[in-house]
C-alpha positions in Angstrom: -26.7 13.4 -72.5 -25.7 9.8 -72.3 -24.6 8.2 -69.0 -20.9 7.6 -68.5 -19.7 4.1 -69.4 -18.0 3.7 -66.0 -21.4 3.6 -64.2 -22.5 0.6 -66.3 -19.1 -1.1 -65.8 -19.3 -0.7 -62.1 -22.8 -2.0 -62.0 -21.7 -5.1 -64.0 -18.8 -5.6 -61.6 -21.0 -5.3 -58.6 -23.4 -7.8 -60.0 -20.6 -10.2 -61.0 -19.2 -10.1 -57.5 -22.6 -11.0 -56.0 -23.3 -13.8 -58.5 -19.7 -15.2 -58.4 -19.8 -15.2 -54.6 -23.1 -17.1 -54.6 -22.6 -19.5 -57.5 -18.8 -19.6 -58.1 -17.0 -19.3 -61.4 -19.6 -21.7 -63.0 -22.2 -19.0 -62.8 -23.5 -18.1 -66.3 -22.8 -14.8 -67.9 -26.5 -14.6 -68.6 -27.2 -14.7 -64.9 -24.6 -11.9 -64.3 -26.0 -9.8 -67.1 -29.5 -10.1 -65.7 -28.4 -9.2 -62.2 -26.7 -6.1 -63.7 -29.7 -5.1 -65.8 -27.7 -5.3 -69.0 -27.5 -7.6 -72.0 -24.9 -10.3 -72.4 -23.6 -8.4 -75.4 -23.0 -5.4 -73.2 -21.2 -7.5 -70.6 -18.9 -8.9 -73.3 -18.4 -5.5 -74.8 -16.9 -4.3 -71.5 -14.9 -7.5 -70.6 -14.5 -9.6 -73.8 -14.4 -12.9 -71.8 -15.9 -14.4 -68.7 -12.4 -14.8 -67.3 -11.7 -11.1 -67.8 -14.9 -10.3 -66.0 -14.0 -12.7 -63.1 -10.6 -11.2 -62.7 -11.9 -7.6 -62.8 -14.5 -8.5 -60.2 -11.8 -9.9 -57.9 -10.1 -6.5 -57.6 -10.8 -4.7 -54.4 -11.4 -0.9 -54.0 -9.9 0.9 -51.1 -12.2 0.6 -48.1 -14.0 -2.5 -49.4 -13.9 -5.9 -47.8 -11.8 -8.2 -49.9 -13.4 -11.0 -51.8 -11.4 -13.4 -49.8 -12.8 -12.1 -46.5 -16.4 -12.1 -47.9 -15.9 -15.7 -49.1 -14.6 -16.8 -45.7 -17.4 -15.1 -43.9 -20.0 -16.9 -46.1 -18.4 -20.3 -45.8 -20.8 -22.9 -44.5 -23.9 -20.8 -45.4 -26.4 -22.3 -47.8 
């Protein structure tokens, strides 16, 4: 039985959050795909554009620290 697509989507979003937080919007989709363990084609199959991926990654789940809070907490770190 194949794995549900939502698992792969969540893995992509988690990787995108980490990469965008570290490298900003200029991070390559290749870097995000590698961090998620998927191909770039798979990444674009799920999100069509880098902008769509970025916006989806910004959404916060209940109980998660917001991306704004994580960004402020990491400010000044190299």
